C-alpha positions in Angstrom: -16.1 -8.2 -11.4 -13.6 -9.3 -13.8 -10.7 -12.6 -13.2 -8.5 -10.6 -13.4 -10.2 -8.2 -10.2 -10.2 -11.7 -8.3 -6.8 -12.6 -9.1 -5.4 -9.3 -7.7 -7.6 -9.8 -5.1 -6.6 -12.9 -4.0 -2.8 -12.3 -4.5 -2.9 -8.8 -2.5 -4.3 -10.6 0.4 -1.6 -13.4 0.2 0.5 -10.7 0.5 -0.9 -8.6 3.7 -1.7 -11.7 5.1 2.7 -12.6 4.9 3.9 -9.1 6.1 1.6 -9.0 8.8 3.5 -12.5 9.8 6.8 -10.8 9.4 7.7 -12.9 6.4 9.4 -11.5 3.4 8.0 -14.0 1.1 4.8 -11.9 1.1 6.8 -9.5 -1.4 7.0 -12.1 -4.5 2.8 -12.2 -3.8 2.8 -8.1 -3.7 4.8 -7.9 -6.7 2.4 -10.3 -9.0 -0.8 -8.6 -7.4 0.5 -5.3 -8.4 1.0 -6.3 -11.9 -2.3 -7.3 -12.1 -4.0 -4.6 -10.0 -2.3 -1.9 -12.0 -3.7 -2.9 -15.0 -7.3 -3.2 -14.0 -7.2 0.4 -12.6 -6.2 1.7 -15.6 -7.5 -0.1 -18.2 -11.0 -0.5 -16.2 -11.5 2.1 -13.9 -9.4 4.8 -15.6 -7.7 5.3 -11.8 -3.8 7.1 -13.1 -2.6 7.5 -10.2 -3.8 4.3 -8.3 -2.3 2.8 -11.9 0.7 4.4 -10.8 1.0 3.2 -7.2 1.1 -0.3 -8.8 4.1 0.2 -10.2 6.0 1.8 -7.0 4.4 -1.6 -5.8 6.8 -3.5 -8.0 9.9 -1.8 -6.9 9.2 -1.4 -3.3 8.3 -5.7 -3.2 11.4 -6.0 -5.0 13.3 -3.7 -2.4 11.4 -5.0 0.5 12.7 -8.8 -0.3 15.7 -7.5 -0.1 15.8 -5.7 2.8 13.3 -8.6 4.8 15.7 -11.2 3.5 18.1 -12.7 6.3 20.3 -16.3 6.1 17.7 -19.7 5.4 17.2 -19.5 8.9 16.1 -16.1 9.1 12.9 -14.3 7.4 13.3 -11.2 9.2 16.6 -9.0 9.6 15.2 -5.1 10.3 13.6 -4.4 13.3 10.3 -3.2 14.1 10.9 0.5 15.1 8.8 3.9 15.8 8.3 6.8 14.3 9.7 9.9 15.8 7.2 13.3 15.7 9.7 14.9 13.4 9.6 11.7 11.0 5.3 12.0 11.1 5.9 15.6 10.2 7.8 14.8 7.3 5.8 11.9 6.2 2.5 13.9 6.4 4.0 17.4 4.7 5.2 15.4 2.0 2.0 13.1 1.4 0.1 16.3 0.6 2.5 17.9 -1.3 3.6 15.5 -3.5 -0.4 14.6 -3.7 -1.3 17.9 -4.4 1.5 18.6 -6.8 1.1 15.4 -8.9 -2.7 15.7 -9.1 -2.7 19.4 -11.1 0.7 18.7 -13.4 -1.1 15.5 -14.2 -4.1 17.5 -14.6 -2.8 19.8 -17.3 -2.3 16.7 -19.4 -4.8 14.0 -18.5 -8.5 13.9 -17.2 -8.0 11.2 -14.6 -11.2 9.9 -12.4 -10.6 11.7 -9.1 -7.6 13.5 -9.2 -7.1 14.8 -6.1 -8.5 12.1 -4.0 -6.5 9.7 -6.1 -3.6 11.2 -5.8 -3.5 12.2 -2.6 -4.1 8.7 -1.5 -1.4 7.0 -3.9 0.8 9.9 -2.0 0.2 8.1 1.5 0.0 4.5 0.1 3.6 4.9 -1.4 5.0 6.5 2.1 3.1 3.6 4.0 4.7 1.4 2.1 8.1 2.7 2.3 7.5 2.9 6.2 6.7 -0.9 5.7 9.4 -1.7 3.9 11.8 0.1 6.6 9.7 -1.4 9.3 7.8 1.7 11.1 5.2 0.7 12.6 3.0 3.4 11.7 3.0 2.5 8.7 -0.3 0.3 9.8 -2.1 3.6 10.8 -1.1 5.3 7.1 -2.7 2.6 6.2 -6.3 2.1 7.8 -6.8 5.9 6.8 -5.6 5.9 2.8 -7.3 2.0 2.7 -10.8 3.7 3.7 -10.6 6.6 1.4 -9.8 3.7 -1.1 -13.3 1.9 -0.6 -15.1 5.6 -1.3 -13.3 5.7 -4.7 -13.5 2.0 -5.2 -17.1 2.5 -4.5 -18.2 5.3 -6.6 -16.1 3.6 -9.4 -17.9 0.9 -9.1 -15.1 -1.7 -8.0 -16.8 -3.5 -5.5 -14.4 -6.1 -5.3 -11.3 -3.5 -5.0 -13.8 -1.6 -2.2 -14.3 -5.0 -0.3 -10.5 -6.0 -0.5 -9.8 -2.2 1.1 -11.7 -3.5 4.2 -10.3 -6.1 4.3 -7.0 -4.6 4.0 -8.6 -2.0 7.1 -9.0 -4.9 9.0 -5.7 -6.8 8.4 -3.8 -3.4 8.9 -5.6 -3.5 12.3 -3.7 -6.8 12.8 -0.8 -5.7 11.9 -0.2 -2.6 13.9 -1.3 -5.4 17.3 1.5 -7.7 15.9 4.0 -5.5 15.4 3.4 -3.5 18.5 3.7 -6.9 20.4 7.1 -7.6 18.4 8.1 -4.1 19.4 7.6 -4.8 23.1 9.2 -8.3 22.7 12.1 -6.6 21.3 
């Protein structure tokens, strides 16, 4: 366990705590966490797709901060909404298509650890993050499933702190689903 892993973990926990609380400032911590986490994933654990996911998170953090910022008296401007069945089908189809397709293509050029599982998890984390930014309550369900798979990947790679962080993320995603569900009903 390195100092960088600890920094990435702390920043990530602050990020998830703040977005569960509907605070746009969480995206600043998400951006910083993603930079550090991506570096460790690539250079320490050879998880190419997880590293690429962190680059995506940097962009989504900027986008989320922009979308969620209101005027100075209001932190969140987008309402929480629910996905339609069609949106779920599209999300799941895209996740599998992107995950498997990217793993196959990258596998032709780069020997990654856990290429298909890492790529599928990355694809679904990207989709879940986009759903979070546009405030779809079901993002939390996608996070719970993908984080559970990441627990396995990280444990197999010996990244116990990152695996433990994913367990905390699962718990926070449950809280996020509950909190956003309460906010959705109140709206």
